[in-house]
VOPAGU-2260 file (C-alpha; in pm, 1 decimal, decimal comma):
REM VOPAGU-2260
SITE   aa  ch    i         X         Y         Z
SITE  MET   A    0    8549,0   12327,3   10785,1
SITE  SER   A    1    8758,2   11998,6   10790,5
SITE  LYS   A    2    8836,3   11751,4   11055,7
SITE  GLU   A    3    9120,9   11509,9   11035,6
SITE  LEU   A    4    9242,5   11211,0   11254,4
SITE  ALA   A    5    9525,5   10982,2   11158,8
SITE  SER   A    6    9711,6   10736,7   11348,7
SITE  LEU   A    7   10020,2   10522,8   11247,3
SITE  THR   A    8   10151,3   10232,1   11475,7
SITE  LEU   A    9   10483,8   10063,3   11407,7
SITE  GLY   A   10   10632,9    9809,6   11650,9
SITE  ARG   A   11   10687,2    9437,6   11708,7
SITE  THR   A   12   10612,0    9232,2   12020,1
SITE  LEU   A   13   10806,6    8919,2   12105,8
SITE  SER   A   14   10667,3    8671,1   12366,9
SITE  ASN   A   15   10682,9    8315,7   12438,2
SITE  ASP   A   16   10284,9    8278,3   12396,4
SITE  ASP   A   17   10001,6    8506,1   12321,3
SITE  ARG   A   18    9776,2    8396,1   12639,7
SITE  LEU   A   19    9941,7    8405,6   12991,9
SITE  PHE   A   20   10191,4    8132,8   13054,3
SITE  ALA   A   21   10260,1    7905,5   12792,6
SITE  ALA   A   22   10374,5    7633,2   13024,2
SITE  PHE   A   23   10058,4    7629,0   13236,5
SITE  PHE   A   24    9786,8    7774,2   13039,6
SITE  ASN   A   25    9830,0    7718,7   12652,3
SITE  THR   A   26    9979,3    7437,4   12526,9
SITE  PRO   A   27   10360,2    7484,6   12376,9
SITE  LEU   A   28   10516,7    7226,4   12156,1
SITE  ASN   A   29   10716,5    7124,6   12457,3
SITE  LYS   A   30   10649,8    7281,5   12767,6
SITE  TYR   A   31   10982,1    7198,7   12909,2
SITE  ASP   A   32   11160,2    7366,1   12633,8
SITE  GLN   A   33   11033,2    7718,1   12577,8
SITE  ARG   A   34   11282,2    7827,2   12334,1
SITE  PRO   A   35   11084,2    7769,4   12023,7
SITE  GLU   A   36   10772,4    7965,3   12167,4
SITE  TYR   A   37   10955,4    8287,7   12211,2
SITE  ALA   A   38   10861,7    8449,1   11869,9
SITE  VAL   A   39   10679,4    8738,0   11724,9
SITE  SER   A   40   10327,3    8788,4   11873,3
SITE  ASN   A   41   10035,4    8627,2   11671,7
SITE  ASN   A   42    9886,4    8997,8   11652,6
SITE  ASP   A   43   10221,1    9156,0   11546,3
SITE  GLN   A   44   10185,9    9388,0   11241,1
SITE  LYS   A   45   10471,9    9608,6   11064,0
SITE  TYR   A   46   10256,8    9899,5   11042,6
SITE  LEU   A   47    9887,3   10004,0   11116,6
SITE  VAL   A   48    9782,5   10323,6   10935,8
SITE  ARG   A   49    9412,3   10450,7   11006,4
SITE  PHE   A   50    9310,7   10799,7   10854,0
SITE  ALA   A   51    8971,5   10965,6   10913,8
SITE  ALA   A   52    8889,1   11282,9   10721,9
SITE  THR   A   53    8585,2   11506,5   10651,9
SITE  TYR   A   54    8598,1   11796,6   10417,3
SITE  GLU   A   55    8302,8   12056,4   10340,5
SITE  LEU   A   56    8336,4   12240,3   10032,7
SITE  PRO   A   57    8382,5   12606,9   10070,2
SITE  ALA   A   58    8056,8   12670,8    9862,8
SITE  GLY   A   59    7697,9   12759,8    9921,1
SITE  ARG   A   60    7521,8   12963,3   10168,6
SITE  GLY   A   61    7749,9   13119,6   10467,5
SITE  LYS   A   62    8056,4   12982,3   10261,7
SITE  ARG   A   63    8328,5   13155,6   10058,4
SITE  PHE   A   64    8206,3   13095,6    9713,9
SITE  PHE   A   65    7857,3   13098,2    9570,5
SITE  ASN   A   66    7712,9   13241,2    9902,8
SITE  ASN   A   67    7346,5   13281,6    9753,4
SITE  ASN   A   68    7020,2   13099,0    9748,9
SITE  ARG   A   69    7014,8   13079,3    9388,3
SITE  LEU   A   70    7048,8   12777,3    9157,9
SITE  THR   A   71    7437,5   12803,1    9178,1
SITE  GLY   A   72    7447,4   12800,6    9545,0
SITE  GLN   A   73    7170,3   12527,8    9600,7
SITE  VAL   A   74    7364,6   12285,5    9353,5
SITE  LEU   A   75    7734,8   12370,2    9425,2
SITE  GLY   A   76    7693,9   12418,4    9789,6
SITE  GLY   A   77    7649,0   12187,3   10069,9
SITE  TRP   A   78    7859,2   11907,4    9983,9
SITE  GLN   A   79    8084,5   11715,7   10226,4
SITE  ILE   A   80    8302,4   11444,0   10151,1
SITE  SER   A   81    8433,7   11189,9   10430,5
SITE  ALA   A   82    8674,6   10907,7   10416,6
SITE  ILE   A   83    8815,8   10622,0   10648,2
SITE  LEU   A   84    9142,1   10465,9   10524,1
SITE  ASP   A   85    9255,2   10148,5   10667,2
SITE  TYR   A   86    9580,3   10013,4   10571,3
SITE  ALA   A   87    9755,2    9721,2   10792,3
SITE  GLY   A   88   10034,7    9466,0   10757,7
SITE  GLY   A   89    9977,3    9112,6   10753,5
SITE  THR   A   90   10001,4    8914,5   11069,5
SITE  PRO   A   91   10282,8    8659,7   11098,6
SITE  LEU   A   92   10256,6    8289,5   11028,1
SITE  GLY   A   93   10389,3    7975,0   11209,2
SITE  ILE   A   94   10428,5    7631,5   11040,5
SITE  ASN   A   95   10270,9    7335,1   11181,7
SITE  ALA   A   96   10287,2    6965,7   11108,2
SITE  GLY   A   97    9950,3    6853,2   11212,9
SITE  GLY   A   98    9902,3    6577,3   11478,6
SITE  GLY   A   99   10154,0    6403,5   11685,9
SITE  GLY   A  100   10429,3    6545,0   11940,2
SITE  ILE   A  101   10376,6    6511,5   12323,4
SITE  ASN   A  102   10092,5    6754,1   12311,4
SITE  GLY   A  103    9872,6    6650,7   12011,1
SITE  PHE   A  104   10046,7    6860,1   11728,0
SITE  ASN   A  105   10402,4    6924,8   11599,4
SITE  ARG   A  106   10615,6    7143,0   11405,8
SITE  PRO   A  107   10839,4    7096,2   11109,5
SITE  LEU   A  108   11228,5    7096,7   11118,8
SITE  VAL   A  109   11391,4    7403,0   10975,2
SITE  VAL   A  110   11627,3    7376,0   10666,7
SITE  ASP   A  111   11964,4    7559,3   10751,8
SITE  GLY   A  112   12074,4    7791,0   10505,4
SITE  VAL   A  113   11720,4    7871,5   10331,9
SITE  GLU   A  114   11619,3    8231,9   10350,8
SITE  ARG   A  115   11233,4    8242,3   10499,2
SITE  LYS   A  116   11037,1    8513,6   10291,7
SITE  THR   A  117   10676,9    8593,5   10195,7
SITE  PHE   A  118   10585,6    8626,5    9830,9
SITE  ASP   A  119   10344,8    8872,7    9654,5
SITE  TYR   A  120    9980,6    8757,1    9726,9
SITE  GLY   A  121    9898,3    8942,8    9421,5
SITE  ARG   A  122   10005,6    8600,6    9258,3
SITE  ALA   A  123    9735,2    8399,4    9433,1
SITE  LYS   A  124    9480,5    8648,3    9284,0
SITE  ASP   A  125    9621,6    8613,9    8950,7
SITE  TYR   A  126    9558,6    8229,1    8970,9
SITE  PHE   A  127    9202,4    8262,7    9064,0
SITE  LEU   A  128    9133,4    8493,3    8787,6
SITE  GLY   A  129    9287,0    8213,1    8546,8
SITE  LYS   A  130    9604,0    8409,3    8465,9
SITE  LEU   A  131    9826,4    8135,6    8616,4
SITE  SER   A  132    9792,1    7760,0    8543,6
SITE  SER   A  133    9909,5    7637,3    8892,2
SITE  PRO   A  134    9871,3    7756,7    9248,4
SITE  PRO   A  135   10169,0    7953,5    9327,5
SITE  LYS   A  136   10347,8    7919,6    9675,3
SITE  MET   A  137   10285,5    8216,5    9907,4
SITE  PHE   A  138   10619,8    8176,2   10108,1
SITE  THR   A  139   10926,1    7969,6   10111,0
SITE  THR   A  140   10819,0    7622,6   10200,1
SITE  ASP   A  141   11148,1    7475,6   10127,0
SITE  ALA   A  142   11276,3    7630,3   10434,1
SITE  PHE   A  143   11097,5    7358,1   10631,9
SITE  THR   A  144   11108,9    6999,2   10608,3
SITE  PRO   A  145   10870,9    6729,1   10805,8
SITE  THR   A  146   11013,7    6546,4   11092,6
SITE  ALA   A  147   11107,7    6172,1   11069,6
SITE  ASN   A  148   10786,3    6056,8   11220,8
SITE  GLN   A  149   10518,0    6215,8   11455,4
SITE  TYR   A  150   10717,5    6133,0   11763,7
SITE  VAL   A  151   10989,9    6361,5   11670,3
SITE  LEU   A  152   10953,4    6693,3   11788,3
SITE  GLY   A  153   11041,6    6980,4   11507,8
SITE  ASN   A  154   11245,3    7284,4   11578,8
SITE  SER   A  155   11072,4    7551,0   11382,5
SITE  ALA   A  156   10950,9    7840,6   11612,1
SITE  ARG   A  157   10582,8    7945,2   11702,0
SITE  ASN   A  158   10585,7    8230,4   11432,2
SITE  TYR   A  159   10789,9    8396,8   11194,3
SITE  ALA   A  160   10829,1    8771,4   11140,3
SITE  SER   A  161   10915,2    8701,8   10774,4
SITE  LEU   A  162   10629,7    8485,9   10713,3
SITE  ARG   A  163   10303,0    8711,0   10675,3
SITE  ASN   A  164    9951,4    8686,2   10585,7
SITE  PRO   A  165    9827,3    8902,0   10331,5
SITE  PRO   A  166    9805,4    9276,3   10420,8
SITE  THR   A  167    9482,2    9483,0   10444,1
SITE  ARG   A  168    9375,2    9769,4   10231,3
SITE  MET   A  169    9021,8    9902,5   10278,4
SITE  GLU   A  170    8882,5   10254,5   10191,8
SITE  ASP   A  171    8519,3   10354,3   10297,3
SITE  ILE   A  172    8411,1   10685,9   10132,9
SITE  GLY   A  173    8089,1   10902,8   10210,8
SITE  VAL   A  174    7928,3   11210,8   10018,7
SITE  THR   A  175    7679,4   11406,8   10177,6
SITE  LYS   A  176    7468,8   11704,7   10021,7
SITE  HIS   A  177    7264,4   11944,3   10210,6
SITE  PHE   A  178    6993,2   12115,8   10090,4
SITE  HIS   A  179    6819,4   12462,0   10212,6
SITE  PHE   A  180    6465,2   12535,2   10172,2
SITE  GLY   A  181    6423,3   12864,3   10313,3
SITE  GLU   A  182    6471,7   12937,7   10672,1
SITE  GLN   A  183    6265,0   12654,6   10824,0
SITE  VAL   A  184    6316,2   12348,2   10597,6
SITE  SER   A  185    6644,8   12169,5   10513,4
SITE  ALA   A  186    6716,2   11819,7   10380,0
SITE  LEU   A  187    7015,1   11574,1   10384,4
SITE  LEU   A  188    7127,1   11318,2   10129,6
SITE  ARG   A  189    7427,8   11095,9   10215,0
SITE  MET   A  190    7563,8   10819,3   10031,2
SITE  ASP   A  191    7827,3   10576,2   10180,3
SITE  TYR   A  192    8078,7   10331,6   10008,2
SITE  PHE   A  193    8238,1   10052,0   10184,3
SITE  ASN   A  194    8518,7    9918,2   10027,5
SITE  ALA   A  195    8477,7   10175,3    9798,2
SITE  PHE   A  196    8769,3   10040,9    9547,4
SITE  ASN   A  197    8635,7    9673,9    9573,7
SITE  ARG   A  198    8964,4    9548,8    9693,9
SITE  THR   A  199    9025,2    9161,4    9722,3
SITE  ILE   A  200    9209,7    9048,8   10038,5
SITE  VAL   A  201    9291,0    8678,8    9971,9
SITE  TYR   A  202    9277,1    8444,4   10257,9
SITE  GLY   A  203    9592,9    8310,9   10435,0
SITE  PRO   A  204    9803,9    8022,0   10304,1
SITE  ASP   A  205    9798,6    7667,2   10422,3
SITE  THR   A  206   10065,3    7603,8   10690,8
SITE  ASN   A  207   10036,9    7251,6   10745,4
SITE  ILE   A  208   10339,3    7083,2   10577,8
SITE  ASN   A  209   10171,0    6741,3   10543,9
SITE  ASP   A  210    9932,3    6900,5   10321,4
SITE  SER   A  211    9950,0    6876,9    9936,9
SITE  THR   A  212    9862,1    7257,3    9925,8
SITE  PHE   A  213   10112,2    7366,3   10187,4
SITE  GLY   A  214   10206,6    7712,4   10115,0
SITE  GLN   A  215    9901,7    7785,0    9876,1
SITE  VAL   A  216    9604,6    7989,6    9942,8
SITE  THR   A  217    9311,6    7738,1    9918,7
SITE  GLY   A  218    8996,1    7948,1    9996,8
SITE  GLU   A  219    8853,0    8157,9    9704,0
SITE  GLY   A  220    8692,4    8499,8    9775,0
SITE  SER   A  221    8767,7    8775,6    9977,1
SITE  ALA   A  222    8858,6    8812,0   10339,5
SITE  ILE   A  223    8678,4    9166,3   10347,6
SITE  ILE   A  224    8339,0    9266,9   10194,8
SITE  ASN   A  225    8303,4    9346,6    9815,2
SITE  ARG   A  226    8199,9    9697,0    9764,5
SITE  GLN   A  227    7849,7    9787,3    9920,1
SITE  GLY   A  228    7674,7   10103,9    9939,1
SITE  GLN   A  229    7379,5   10287,4   10090,2
SITE  ALA   A  230    7193,8   10616,8   10067,7
SITE  THR   A  231    6989,7   10795,9   10315,7
SITE  PHE   A  232    6769,7   11098,0   10267,6
SITE  ARG   A  233    6641,5   11296,7   10559,4
SITE  ILE   A  234    6420,4   11615,0   10556,8
SITE  GLN   A  235    6442,8   11858,8   10885,8
SITE  PHE   A  236    6186,2   12103,2   10986,7
């Protein structure tokens, strides 16, 4: 017997803020000019795929193959495999310029004619592993330039759909073995592995144009847990 559940979400959300009315609740760069605030949502993802499945091997007592109480039925029967797979696109990035402006923060100016795009985050992993001698940029930083001073407002948008945080890849896998001892006693052994393939998801890049690390991933480590496992054993009678 198998059970499967999968979901796929595609779409894009545009708004002038992610929390109620920007002009009255949240702080836009300039509440009298909402045009730069109309941008892709902070939570927008190009795709979100979640897949959950459980499969029981057709072997052992009451099944198609090795339907017996002998050694073959006990060893080969009662196996169940389950998986939860998560794949999600990265959320958008907004570029900031630290303090200044009329509301205590500022954004940079957009450089016309420069295409904005995100680079491969695998390069950041290579740098932390010592495969690259210098930290790479994760997006086109030359598409933005600082304003003349902190009192000049930038014209960059709140977020950009073409600039993204790292995508998420996550697989959790479980294996269950049922044992039968006569008609009255049974046992269950379950082993679960979280982040089974031990994937590393780097942190998002520095988005402050005034920082020397602008566009670089500065935090080492992984945004998700390293591979972990657990095992449980239960006897029922």
